[in-house]
N, C-alpha and C positions, 0 to 999 in steps of 0.2 A: 622275419617269418611271423613273430608275435604280433607285429603291427598289421600284417596281411590278415591274420586270423581275426584280429579285432574289427578290422574293417568289414571283413565278410560277415561277421556276427552282427555288427551294427546294421548293415544293409538288410540282413535277413530279419532282424528285430523290427526295423522300420516297416518292411513289407507286412510282417505279421501284425504290427500295431495298426497299420491303415486298415487291414482286413477286419480286425477286432472292432475298431471304432465304427467302420462302415456298416457293420452288422448290428450296431446298437445306436441308431440315429437319435432316439430320444435322449439317452444318456449323454452322448457326445454334444448335441445341441445345448443341453442344460448346462454342461460343464464349460463349453466354450463361451456361452453367453455370460456366465458368472465371471469368468477370467477376463473376457473382453471389456466388461464393465469396470472391473478393478484396474486392469492395466490401462485402459483408455483414460480413466480419471487421473491416474498417476502420470501418464504421458502428457496430458493437458496442462497440469499444473507444473510439471517439470519443464515444460517448454518455456512457460513464463519465468520460472526460477532461472533457467539457463540463460534467457535473454537479459534478464535484470541483474542477477547475481554473479553468474559464472563466466559469461563471455567477457573477454578483456575489452577495455575501452577502445573505441574506434580511432585511436591515434597510434602513431609509430612509438614503439618501446613504451607501452602504457605503464609498465611497472616502475618506471622512473619518474612518473608524474605524482606530485604531492600537492596538497592544499596547505597553505600556511595560515594558521588560525591563532586566535587568542585562546589562552587556557586558563580556566579558573577551577577552584576545588570541586565545583558542582557541574563541570562540563566545559564545552568549547564554544567559543563565539566565532562564527565564520565571516563576520564582516569586519573590515579593516579601514583604518583612516589613511589619508595620503601620507602624512608624516611617518606613520608606522611602516608603511609600504617602503618608503624611500630609505629609511634606516635599516630595515630588515634586508632590503636588496643589497644595499651597499656593504652590509656586514657579513654577508654570507656568500660572497662571490666564489670562494674556494669550494662550496658545496654544490652550488647550482650552476648549470650551464646557461640557464636563462630564468628570469623571474618576470611575471606580468601581473599587473593589477587591471581589473575589469569590472564593469557594473555587476552588482549583486543579482538584479533581474534586467532582462532586456526591456528597457523603458520605451514607451511610445514616442516615436519621432515622426514629425509631420513631413510626408513627402509631398511637396506642393509642385506647382508648375504643371502645365498641361490641363486638360479638361476634367481630370478626376483625381483630386487631392485624396490621399489616404494616409492612415496611420500605420507605420511600419515598426517592427522591433528593431532597436538599435543597441549597440554596445559601445561605450567608450572604453578603449583598451589601450594600455601602454604599449610602447615599442617592446618587442619581445614576445607579444601574445602569440603571434603566428609561429614563432620558433618553438615556444613552449608546447603547443598543441601539434606541431608538425603539419600545418594546414597546407594542403595542395592548391596550387593556383592554376585555374584554367586559362586565364589571361592576366598579364601584368605582373604586379609585384606587391609586397607588403610596404607599409610606410616606414621611413627610416627613423633613426633617433633624432635627427634634426627636425623632421617634420612633427615629431612628438613633444617638442619644446613649447613652452607657453608662448602664445601669439603666433604659433607656427601657421603654415599654409592650411587652407581648407581642402583636405584630400579625404577620400573615402574609398573603402574596399566593399564590394557588394557580394551578396550571396548568389550562388548559381541559380537558385529558384527565382529570386527577384530579377535577375538578369533575363531570364527566359520569360517570365510571366509579364513583367512590366515593359521590357525593352526588346522582346522578341528575339532574344539571343544575338543581338547586334555585334557582329565581330569587330566593329569599329568604335565600341563604347569607350575604349581608353582614351583619356584626354578630354572627353566630354564632360559637361558639368550637369549636375543634377541639383534640384533645389531642396534643401533640407532645412526645416524650421525657418523658411523664408530667406535662406542664404545660399549662395552657390558653392557647390563642392565638386572638385574635380575627381573623376573616377580613375583611380590608378590601378585597381586590380579587381578581378572576379575569381572567387574561390571555386574549387572543383566541386563536383556534384556529390562526392563521398564525404565532404566535411559536414560534421553535425556538431554544432556548438552547444554548450550548456552554460547559460540560458541560450534558447534559440534566438537567432537574430537574422535580420536581413541586410543590415549595414553595420560596418565597423568604422568608427571615427576615432582619431588619436585622442588619448586621454589628456595630453598636454598639461600634466600636473606641475604645479609650481614647486621646484625643489626646496623653496624657502617657506612653503606653506605651514601655517599653524592650525589649519582646519582639522579638528579632532573628530569630526562626524564620521561615523562608521558606515560607510555605504559602498564599499568595494570588496570584492573577492580578490584573493591573491593565489596564484598557482605557480608552480616552478617545476623545471625538469632537472632532476639531479644528475651530477656528473657521473660517468662510468665508475663503478666501485663504491659509491657513496650509498649507505644504507639509510632508511627512514630514521633509525635511532640516532645516527651521526648527524643527520640533518636537523633533527629535533634539538639536540644538544647545541649545535651552532646557533639555531634560531633562538634558543633561550638566552644565550649570551647577547644576541642582538636586541632582545627584549629589554635586558638590563641597561643596554646602552641607550635605548629610547627613554627609559625612565630617567636617566641622568640628564638627557637633553630637554626633556619636557616634564619637569617635575610636577607641574600643576595640571597635566592632562587627566582626563577622566579614567577612573579604575586603574590607576598605576600601582595601587598598593597591594592588591591581591591577584595581579594579572601576570601571567608568563605567556610563553608562546610554544607552539607545537606544530610538527610537520605531520600530516595524516595522508596516507594513500588517497589519491584523488577519487578512486572508485568507491571507497568507503564513504565519503561525503555525498556522493550521488545517490546511493541506495540506503543510507542509514536509516531513514524513517520507514522504510517498507521491508527491510530485511526479516525482522522477526515475524511479522504477519505471514510473509511467503513461506517461511520455514515451518510455521505452525500449520498452514494449509498443506504443505508437502507431507508433514507428519500424519495429518488427518487422512489424506488419501492412502498413505501407507497402511493405515488401520483398515481402511476399506478393502484393500488388497489382501490383507491378512485374513479378513472375515470371508472373502471370496475363496481364498485358498482352503480355509477350514471347511467350507461347504463342499468344495470339490473333493477334498480328502475324505469327507464323510460319504459322498457319492461313491468313491472308489472302494472304501471299506465295505459298503453295502453290496457293491458289485462283486467283490472278491468272494462273497458267499457263493455266488453263482459259478465262480471260476475255480473253487477249491479243488474239484475233482480234475479239472484240466491241468492245474499246476501239479497236482499229485501224480498224474500220468507222466508229465514231463520229467518230474523228479525221479520216478521209477525207471525211466528210460536213460537215466544217467545225468540229468541236468543238475548242476551244483546249485546251492543256494545263491551264490553270487550271480550265476548265469540267469536264474529266475528273476532276481532282483533287477539285473540290467534289462531284461525284457519289460518288466513292469514300469521301471523308470523311463524307458524309451517311449512307452505309451503316454506316460505323464508329460514327458518333454514335448512330445508331438502335440498333445492337447494344448500345452501351454503356448507353443509357438503359433499354433492356429489362433489361439486367443490373443497372442501378442500382435499378429498381423491385423486382425480385426480391431484390437485396442488402439493400434497406431492410427488407423483410420478414424475411429471414434474420437481419439484424443485430438487429432488435427481438426476434425469438425467441431469438437466441443470447445477448443480454445478459441476458434474463430467466432463461435456464437457468444462466448463469454466476453470476448474483447468488443464484439459489435454492440452487445447491450450494456457494457460496463461504462459508466461515465467517468471512472476513476483515471486520472492523469498519471499512470504508472511511469516511473522513469525508465528510460532507455528502450521503450518498445516501439517508439515512433508512432506516427499518425496511423489509426486503424490497425495497430499491432503489426506493422510492416516488418519489424525486426524479429518477431517471433516466428521462427522457421524450423523445419525439421532438419537441422544440421547434424553433423556426425555425433555430437554429444546426445541429442535426443534420440537418434537411431541406436546408439550404443546403450543408452540408458534403457530403451524399450527391449532391445534384444537381451540385454543382461537381466533385466526384471523378469522377462519371459522365461528364461532358462532357470533363474533362481527360483521362481515361482513353481516351475515344473518339479524341481527337486524338492522344494519345500512341501507341496501338497502330495507328492508321490511317494516320499520316503516312508512315512508311517504305514500306509497301506502296503507298500512293497515289503517292509520288514514283517509285517503281520502275516501276509499271505505266504511269504517264503518259508515261514516256520510250519512246514507241513509234516503232520504225523500220518505216514501212509497208511498204516493199519486202520486207524480210527476213521480216517477220510473215506476209505473204500467201504467201510462198514455202514457209513452214514448215507442217507438219501441226499441227493444233490441240493435239494431245496433247503435242507437243514444244515448243511456243511457250512462251517465257518462261524457259527454263532457262539464262539468261544467267549469266556470271560474277558480275555485280554483284548479282543477286538472291540467288544462292547465298551470296555473301559477306555480305549482310545477314542472311540466315537464320542463318548461322554465328555472326556477332556477337551475335545475339539469344540463341542457345543458350549461348554463352560467358557472357553476362551472367546468364542464369538459373542456371547452375552456380555463379557466384561469389556471387550473392545467397543462394542455397540454402546454401552452405557457411557464410556468415556466420550465418545464422539457426540452423543445426544447431550450430554452435560455441557461440553463446549458450545454446541450450537444453542442450547437453551440460554446460556450466559450472554451470547451475542444478541439473541432475540430480546432478552431483557434490556440490553444495552440499547437496542434499536428503539424499543418502547420508551425507555428512560429519556433518550434524547428527544423524542417527540413530545414529552411531557415538560421539557425544560422551558421555562419562561425566559426568552432571550433578554427582556428588558426593554424592548422596542417593538413596534408594530410593523411587521414586514408586509402586511397585506396592502395591495394597491400601490406599491412603491416600485418605480422604475429606475434603473441605474444605467449610466452611460460613462465611459471613459473618454477624457479629452486630455491631449498633451499640450500644456502651455510652454512649449519649447521654443528656444530661440532668444535673440536679444530683445525682441519686442515685449516678451513677458519676463524678463530677468529682474524686474523690480515688482514690489507689491502693489503699487498704485494702479498700473494697467490691468493686473489681474482682478483687483477690487472694482475697477470701472467696468470690466467685462462682466463680472458676476452681477452687478446691479442691472446691467442691460439685459442679461439673461433672465434675471427675476422678473423684470418688467415684461419681456416679450413672451417668454414661456409661461409666465403666470397669467397672461391674458388669454391663453388658449382655453376654450370651454372644456370643463372636466378636470383642469389642473388646480389643485388646492394649494400647494406650496412647493418651493424649489429650494435646494440647498446644494452646497459644494463642500467637499471634504477630501483630505488627502488619502483616507483609507476607510474602507467599508467595515461595518460591524461584522463580527465573526471571522474576518480575515487577518486579524492581527495588524500590526503597524509600527509606528516609530516610538522608541522610548527615549526619554531625556532625563538627565540628572537635574535635581533642584536643590535649593537651599531655602530654608525658612528664615525670614528676618527675625533676628533676636534669638534664635535657637542654635546652640552649637552643633557643628557638623557631627554626624554619627556614623557616616559611611565614607571614609576617606576624606575628601573635600566636600562632601555633600550630605544632605539629610536623606536622600533617597533618589531612586531612579524609577520612574513610572511611565505608563503609556501616555502618548501626547497626540492631540489632534488639533489642526487649525480648521475652522469651520465657518461657514456663512451664518448669518443670524437665524435663517429659517430651518437650520439642520435639526434642531430639537422638535420643531413643529412637524417635520416631514416624518421623522420616526416616532413621533409622540412619546419621546422620553419625558417622564414627569419632572417638573421642577418642585424640589422638596423645600428649599429655603432660598431666600434672596431673589435674584432676578436672572433672566437669560440676557443674551446679548441683543442689542438693537442698534438703530442708526447712529445713536450718540457715540458708539465706540469706534472711533476713527483713529488713524495713525497719530494725529496731532492731539488727541484727547488723552486723559489718564488711561494708562494700560490696565486691563482687567483680565481676569481669568475665572473660569467656572470649573469646579471639580466634581467628581461623583462621590456618592456615599461611601464606597469602599475606601477611597483616599481619605475622606474626612474622618472615618472611624480609625483608621490606622495612624494618622499623624495628629489628629485633634480629637482624642478620645473623650475629651470633656465637652465637645460640641461647640467650641469657640472659634471655628474656622473662618466665619464671615468677618471681613475687615482685615484678616491676616495678609501679610505681603510675602510673596515668594518670587525667587528669580530662577529662571531657567537658562540653560545654555552656557553657564559658566564652565570654563575649561575646554569649550569646543572650538575656540577660535574667536577673533573679535568680530567676524562677520555674523556670528550667531549670538553674541552676547547682548543683553538688553537690561534695562533697568527693572526694578521690582514691579510685580503686578498685584493688585488687590483682588482677593477672592470675593466676588459679588454674588455668587450663587452656588448652590449644590443641587445636582440632578441625580436621578435614579441610576443604578447600576445597569450596565449592558455587557453582555458576554462578547466582548470584542476579540477574544482570543479563541473563539470556538465554542460551540454548546457544551463540549465535554470539559471545559475549564471554567473555573469560578471567575466572576467578573474581576478584572484587574483594577487597581487604582488608576484613575485616569484624569488628565488635565486637558481642558479645552480652552483655546484662545481664539479671539476673533480673527478671521481670515484677513481683515483689513489692518490688523496690527502685527502681522507676521514680519519679521525682519526681512530686509532685502536679501540677505545672505541665505536665509532659509528658503525664500521664494526661488532664488536662482538655483539653489541645490535641487529643490523639488522639481523645477522644470527640467532639470538634467536627468534625474534618476527616477521620478515617479510621475505616471499619469494621474491627473486629478479625476475625481468621481462626482458626476452630477447625480443628485438623487431627487426624484420628483414624485410627490403624492398626488394621486388622482382619486376622483370618485367614480370613475368607470374602470373597465378592464384596462390596465396601463399600456399593454402592447397595442391596443387600438389607437393610442395617441402617438405612438413611437415616431412615425414619419413626420407628423407636424412638429413634434418637439425637436427632432434632429434638424429640420429646416430652420427653426428659429434659433437653435444653438449656432449653427453655422453663420447665420446673419449677424447675430449678436457678438460673435467672437472674430468676425472678419474672415470667415471661411475656413476655420479650423475643422478638420475632420473628426467624426465621432467613431468610436469603436467599442466592441464588447458590450452590446446592449443586452441587459438581463433584467428580469424582475428580482426583487430582493428575496423572494421566496426561492428562485432558482440559485441564488448566491448561498442561501442556507442549505439547500439540497446538496450543492457541490461541497460544502464544508463537511458533510457527513457521508460523502459518497463512499470513501474507502471502508468505513465501518460498515455501511449498508452492503457493500460487495462481499466482505468477509462473512457477514451474517448470511447472505444468500448461499454462498458456497458451502459453508460449514453446515447449514441446515440441509442442503441437498445431500452432502456426504452422510449426515446423520440419519436422514430418511432411508437412504440405501442401506446403511448398516442395520437399521431396524428391520427392514424387509429381509435382509439376508439372514439376520439372526433368527427371525420367525421361521423362515424356511428351514433353517438348520435344526431348530428344536422340533419342529413338525416332522421332518424327515426321520430324525432319530427315534421319535415316539411311534411313528407309523411303522418303522422297521422293526421296533421292539415288539409291537403289537402282533405283527406278522410272525415274528419268530416264536412268540409265546402263545400262538393261537391254540395249540393242543393243551397247554397248561391252563389257559383261560377256560377252555371247554371243560376240563376236568373239574375245575373250581365251580363252574356254574352247574355241572351235573350233580356235584355234592351240596348243592344248596346255596351257592353265593349268588347274591342279587345283582342286577345290573348296576345299581348304585354303588355296591362294593367294588365291582370290577372298575367302574369309572373312577372311583376315588383312588384305587390302587395305581392305575395308570397316571392320573393327574398328579398324585403325590411324587411319583417317580420323576416326571418331568419338571415339576416345580422345585424339587429338590436340587436339580442341576441349575435351574434358572436362579434359585437363591444363591447358590455358590457363586455363580457368575456375577450376580448383582453385587454381592459383598466384596468380591475381588475388584470389580469395576469401580465401586465407590471409593475404595482405598486408592486405586490407580488415578482416579479423577482428582482426588484431593491432592495428590502428588503433582499431577501434570498441569492441572488448570492454573497453578500459581504462575506459570509462564505466560499466561494470557492477560496478566494484570494490566499491561499497557494497552490492551485492545478493548477493555470493557469500561463501562461507566455507569454509575448508579447502582451497582451490585457488587457484592464481594465474590471472590473466586470460590468461596465455600458456601454460597448462598443456600440456606436450608430449604427454601421454597423450590429452587431448581432441583436439588438433589432428591427431595421427596416426590416431586412431580415426575421426574424422569424415572425414579425407581418405580413408582406406580405404573407409569405408562409401560415400561419395559416388561414389569410383571404381568400387567393386563395383556399385553400382546402375546407373551409366553403362555399364559393360562388359555387364551384362545386357541393358540397353536397346539397346545397339549390336549385340549378338551375334545378336539375333532377326532384324533385317533382313539381317545378314550371312549368317545360316544360309539365309534365303530367296534371297539372291543366288547362293549356291553351288549351289542347285538349279535354276538357270535352265537350260532346254532350248536349246542353241546354235541349232538349226534354227528353233524358234519365235522367238527373240529376233532373229534376222537378218531376220524378216518384220515386226518390231515398229516402229511409227511413233509 
């Protein structure tokens, strides 16, 4: 019976709410617009958070998947060597159902044969890879343990996308051969369309790792599927025991002194570098929604003035306070649900626009944001936030309006009813809250804007203007040694250098600002200070014209030239940062250093003489200081290093032009293919594009938080304007009396402005304190500015105060123009 009464009352309240809102179209449109804006922004950001952070990985039993990583006191290393993988795998069989090693990045592999050679993404993966990730097969099978042994057969598994785009979904593809790196590979399997690997790949080739390998180069990832009942903590404990076993087996391997091992949930490794930024953005849009709620609550409080007599009549007819509150909350919830529906539409459109204009490669969202969808989590979030919002902004007005003094209400005129101290106090508190939240958002946006400007002022140490970059994979047996790569480089320099408009041509493993390879080294005559080494720094193998292409200044000594061949004395050039760190007295020229010790015999080489010092470049991003760097001639790279690079890294051609570089792109690509015997070119970009991509995430965060801050500023201004306009309306008679008694318009304006600015000042003070506490969580997102930057705080305080003054002055001006005779008749 009680449930039936409740439902009948709810239906009656809904009908009444619809009639009330329909009769006040301006109020309804304003409230719904504010709510739709706040809920839409939250829906858009939550859609991305849901796709990136909340959705389980797209593999069977994803909670059982872990990444096996090296662990150091200052963090984890997610790249593993072949010997580590073999020892860890063999020592942890009781913990893991399957363990697999695979390339850290999907390297470029040349798919030749046919009329259109192309570079595709390939992964060298050990047997067990497809079991770890539960990969479905549309055709065929995975490769076996026998096929994954050294010198095993050339077999390949291809992606569903490549099967359809390159081979027209040929149902008879199994058993056919395709040419990879100039060698035939038999297709034994085609993956299902739902499988999405990380890194992305088109082909999977057996790793065929040597179980007796001493190659300590870290270039593999390792993932494992835990057995039923095994926890991440148990897996980590077992892995740490395996790490100790590795140390005993390879006592001279790099970084064995302070290194352990750890198992990390695989999803955490996928999203680790974006998690904090997304959560901060989600918190920011939450603030926008709170400000919107405060605005609507203020609208409802003002509107309650006009409905005081209506509520009093209902109470006199027997309606309890709870019944009145239920009616008012029903109206609030209905408003919020309408705003929620519109917010859902705005959120969907908003996230599509953001993903369309966003150059950031966010993990797990797929191309063009295909994985960002309105699934049950997003729908439940939007519904929940709409209902919570309705309760949140409706509760204060409902409590205030339901406290009805029948006698005083019937004595008052309807237009003056409800201007109680308590109600005005509630509205003032809401405005102060809006101001504080707006200041926090604006400070956060200003810090990111300062970061944006600081990054544009950073001098990268090289000249990116008029430099074109192109990737090329020197994969296959043909380029497994240094000599043929050096020969191809010389031919490229000759042919591409002859193109009108080309100034210089270089080759490198890694582009500036993109990071790269680090190697340990020892200094001849200096005792090791870091385990078996003197240090571990960034390393690049480059062709002689590299410094000329990027205009990196030579500070001392000489650059590389044609005298630096494999048979000549081995040399090395270092940057200023390395010289200052390891030769503080400036006596680096002529010193001899050895790289590659402990990485395996295929990487070890004799000492190299330092023949030059060049300027620092920001090779690890514009927001990081230039790292110590070693450069060696590409012609003197060991065959082992060249073979590894051909397997895991595409090389980068860099070409300086004296005209717009993209205008020469086709000519350069043609000569590159001729000079290298038909190798395909991929990823053609200008160096300025490369720099832009390196700051894309920071720019994206700046854009979003600036939008949120601007919306918050607008809503806060509307809030304080609405409060002061309402206050002036309620005090019309009082103002008229003051002016009749001699108060000047200036005095009236001053009175109203001081009232509004007092609230603004309280909000600013609270906001500054909150911003000082909260912006420290943004430390990882900013560069070139402190989280407590005085310029930011002073500027935002003045901006918010100026907007508040304007929003307050308009009602004050209206108050100063009150006609005393008219106001004395006001009721």
